C-alpha positions in Angstrom: -5.1 12.6 -16.9 -5.4 8.9 -16.6 -4.5 7.4 -13.3 -3.8 3.6 -13.1 -4.5 1.8 -10.0 -3.4 -1.8 -9.9 -5.7 -4.0 -7.6 -5.1 -7.2 -6.3 -7.9 -7.9 -3.6 -5.5 -7.4 -0.6 -6.1 -5.0 2.1 -3.4 -3.0 0.6 -5.7 -2.4 -2.5 -8.5 -1.5 -0.3 -6.2 1.2 1.4 -5.4 2.5 -2.0 -8.7 2.8 -3.3 -9.8 4.4 0.3 -7.1 7.0 -0.2 -7.9 8.0 -3.9 -12.0 8.2 -2.6 -10.9 10.3 0.2 -8.8 12.4 -1.9 -11.3 12.3 -4.8 -11.0 15.9 -5.7 -7.5 15.5 -6.5 -7.4 12.0 -7.9 -10.7 10.9 -9.0 -13.1 13.6 -10.5 -11.9 15.1 -13.7 -9.5 11.9 -14.4 -10.0 8.7 -15.7 -9.1 5.9 -13.4 -7.6 2.6 -15.0 -8.2 -0.2 -12.9 -5.6 -3.3 -13.5 -5.5 -6.5 -12.3 -2.7 -9.1 -13.2 -3.4 -12.7 -12.6 -0.1 -14.7 -12.1 0.5 -16.4 -15.2 0.3 -20.2 -15.3 3.5 -22.1 -16.1 3.7 -23.3 -19.7 4.4 -27.1 -18.3 0.6 -26.7 -17.0 -1.3 -24.7 -19.8 0.5 -27.3 -22.5 -2.0 -29.8 -20.8 -5.3 -27.5 -20.7 -7.5 -26.1 -23.4 -7.2 -22.5 -24.3 -10.8 -22.3 -22.9 -9.9 -23.7 -19.6 -7.1 -21.4 -19.4 -9.1 -18.2 -20.5 -11.8 -19.4 -18.0 -9.4 -19.5 -15.1 -8.2 -16.2 -15.7 -11.4 -14.6 -16.0 -12.7 -16.4 -12.5 -9.8 -15.2 -10.8 -10.0 -11.3 -12.3 -13.7 -11.5 -11.5 -13.1 -12.4 -7.7 -10.8 -9.3 -7.4 -12.6 -6.7 -9.7 -16.1 -7.5 -8.6 -15.6 -6.0 -5.2 -13.9 -3.0 -6.6 -16.6 -2.2 -8.9 -18.8 -2.4 -6.1 -17.1 0.0 -4.0 -16.6 2.5 -6.8 -20.3 2.3 -7.4 -21.4 3.1 -3.9 -19.1 5.7 -4.0 -20.5 7.0 -7.1 -17.3 6.7 -9.3 -17.9 5.8 -12.8 -15.0 7.3 -14.8 -13.1 4.3 -15.0 -12.2 1.2 -17.3 -10.8 -1.9 -16.3 -7.8 -3.8 -18.0 -7.6 -7.7 -16.7 -4.1 -9.1 -17.5 -2.2 -12.1 -16.7 1.6 -12.7 -16.5 4.4 -11.3 -14.4 2.9 -8.6 -12.0 5.3 -5.6 -12.3 5.6 -6.1 -15.9 2.2 -6.0 -16.7 1.6 -2.8 -14.7 4.3 -1.2 -16.6 2.7 -2.1 -20.1 -0.8 -1.4 -18.9 0.5 2.1 -18.0 2.4 2.6 -21.2 -0.8 1.6 -23.2 -2.8 3.9 -21.5 -0.3 6.4 -21.1 -1.1 7.1 -17.6 0.3 10.0 -15.7 0.3 8.3 -12.2 0.4 5.0 -11.0 -1.2 4.1 -7.7 0.1 1.1 -5.6 -0.7 -0.5 -2.3 2.4 -1.5 -0.6 3.0 -3.9 1.9 5.5 -1.4 3.7 8.1 -4.2 4.0 10.9 -1.6 4.4 14.2 -1.5 2.8 15.5 -5.1 4.1 12.3 -6.4 3.0 12.6 -5.0 -0.3 16.1 -6.3 -0.8 15.5 -9.9 0.4 12.1 -10.5 -1.5 11.6 -8.1 -4.1 8.9 -6.2 -4.5 6.5 -5.0 -7.3 6.5 -1.7 -5.9 10.2 -1.4 -6.1 10.2 -2.9 -10.0 7.7 -0.4 -11.1 9.4 2.6 -9.8 12.9 1.7 -10.8 11.6 0.9 -14.5 8.9 3.8 -15.2 9.2 7.3 -15.8 5.8 7.8 -14.6 4.9 9.3 -11.2 4.1 6.6 -8.8 2.0 6.9 -5.4 2.5 4.2 -2.7 -0.2 4.0 -0.7 0.6 2.2 2.9 
């Protein structure tokens, strides 16, 4: 099974990765991890004034900041069965697209745990992903 884990460099990402590794017999061994990082898209008003190379370099640099520590952690834990999917755009939508493209059987998200009122007021990547997918979602708080 392919297990997609969305990473953003936060402490919540670290908790989700730690949970997968701590339960590696269930989530890592014998499965393929798909590590997804989504950079928030740059406004069209801004990109209109920048070259495609500058925009591409920005996305690559931002992804590297998040993905290098993840790669280091996985290497330290002896996890090599993963692929990287680096995207940009609306975070929840891109996670959903990545899960579909990978044919993931499980989506793992670290969550801030704002609670019902917080989600109602602020919205949430996790809430949107859960609402719009038929794939099982594991939230790690």
